[in-house]
C-alpha positions in Angstrom: 0.0 0.0 0.0 2.9 2.4 0.7 3.9 2.2 -3.0 0.6 3.9 -3.9 1.3 7.0 -1.9 1.9 9.9 -4.2 0.0 8.3 -7.1 -3.2 9.5 -8.7 -5.9 6.9 -8.9 -9.4 6.9 -10.3 -11.8 5.6 -7.6 -15.5 4.8 -7.3 -17.4 6.4 -4.5 -19.2 3.8 -2.4 -20.5 5.9 0.4 -20.6 9.6 1.6 -20.5 10.1 5.3 -20.2 13.2 7.6 -16.4 13.3 7.3 -16.2 12.8 3.5 -16.4 10.0 0.9 -15.5 6.4 1.1 -14.3 4.9 -2.2 -12.4 2.0 -3.8 -10.1 1.6 -6.7 -11.0 -0.4 -9.7 -8.8 -3.2 -8.4 -10.6 -3.5 -5.1 -13.7 -5.5 -4.3 -16.3 -4.1 -2.0 -16.3 -5.4 1.6 -13.2 -7.4 0.9 -10.3 -5.1 0.0 -9.2 -1.8 1.5 -10.9 1.5 1.1 -9.9 5.0 0.0 -11.0 7.8 2.3 -11.4 11.2 0.9 -11.7 13.7 3.7 -14.1 16.6 3.2 -15.6 15.3 0.0 -19.2 15.4 1.2 -20.4 16.9 -2.1 -19.7 13.7 -4.0 -22.4 11.2 -4.8 -22.4 7.4 -4.6 -21.4 6.0 -8.0 -19.1 9.0 -8.9 -15.7 8.2 -10.4 -13.1 10.8 -9.2 -9.4 11.3 -9.4 -7.6 11.1 -6.0 -4.0 11.7 -5.1 -3.1 9.2 -2.4 -1.5 10.9 0.6 -1.3 8.2 3.3 -1.6 4.4 3.6 -1.8 1.8 6.3 -1.9 -1.9 6.1 -5.2 -2.0 4.2 -6.6 1.5 3.6 -5.6 4.7 1.8 -6.3 8.4 2.4 -6.2 11.0 -0.3 -7.6 14.3 -1.7 -9.4 15.1 -4.9 -7.3 16.2 -7.8 
């Protein structure tokens, strides 16, 4: 996951919560693989495809911002 930090990925928004959007990359299966968290992106809608620059990673999940 650390290798993805700094990359720009296209992600699919699965959920919008109070803190922002929860998404996944095209290579990730829902409820199985890790998620991409986009802080503050509450204006997005479920089903949107957006470009995200990955800023942080842990063992399973990624955090990024909209490009």
